[in-house]
N, C-alpha and C positions, 0 to 999 in steps of 0.2 A: 471564583475567577477560573476561566478555562485555561488549560495549559497550552503553551506555544508548541505546535507540532510542525516538524520539517516535512512531513509527508502529506501530500494532497492527492485528491481524486485524479485519476488518469496517469499518475506516476508509474514508471516501470521500477519495480523493487525486487530485491533478492532477499530470501529468507537466510539469515545467518545463524540461527539457533533453533534447536528443537527437531521434532520428527521430520519436518519438511525442509530441513537445511539444504541449501543449494538450489532451490526451485526459484524460478523467475516468473513474475506475473504482473498484470496491470491492476492498480488499486481501483476497486469498484465503489467502495464506500468507506468513509472515515467516521468513527464514532469518538468525538474528542472528550466527552465527559468520562468514558471509560478507558481512554487511551488504547483503543483497538482499531483494527483495520481489516476489511474484508478484501482479499486478493483473489483474482480470477484463477480458477483451477487449482487452488492451493488450500490445504486443510479441508478436504471434502469430508462431510459428515453425512450420515444416513438419517432420514427423518421418517418415521413410521406414521402414516396418516390414515384416519378412517374416511370412508366415503361420506360426503356431506353435500347434499343437494345434487347438483350436476357433476360436481368434481369426483373423479374416480380416486379411490383409496389406493394405498400401496406404499412402497418404499421410495421415497424421493431423495436424491443426492443434491446437496448444495454446499456452498463455501461456508465455513465456519470462521469466526473472527480470530485474529492473531494479535498479540501485544505488539505495540509500536516499537518496543526496544529490540524485537527480534528481526527487524527489517532495515535494510539500507537501500537508499535510492541508487539506481543504476545510472551512470554517466553515459550518454550516447556516443561521445567521442572516444573515451577510454574503453567503453564496453566492459566495465567492471563496476562493482559496488563501491561508492565513494562517500565521504563525508561531504556536507554542504557548507558553503559559506555564503555571506550576503554581500552584495555590492550595490552602491548608490549610483544611479545613472545621472547624466547632466541635468535631466529634467526633474530630478528629485525622487524618482520612483525607485523602489527597492526591487532587486532581482536575486534569485538563488543561483549560485555558481558552484561548479565542481571545485572542491578545495585543492585538487592536484593540478588540473590543466586550466582551470578558469573558464571553462565553457558554461554558457547559460543553460540552466535546467528549465525546460518548459513547464508551465503551470501556474 
């Protein structure tokens, strides 16, 4: 059974622990079975590649995965990292809301 994750693609998140603490970025990819997330311009790693075919070799920089427990979703209204709550709308659909101000979190 896959774990329930509060973080989704295109969310704005802040890193709350580790070497990259305090950095804010957009979620590019979520890897639910490993509970990891790739965030734009955060946890940059260097990848040494050999030339293969037409691609040129060298040192490439790309984002590395972070554990989901080291991230918090940013509330657009509060402009701060916040916990999320869930709310049921009149039509029966569920939405994520900021636990402090009640603002809807897009996604």
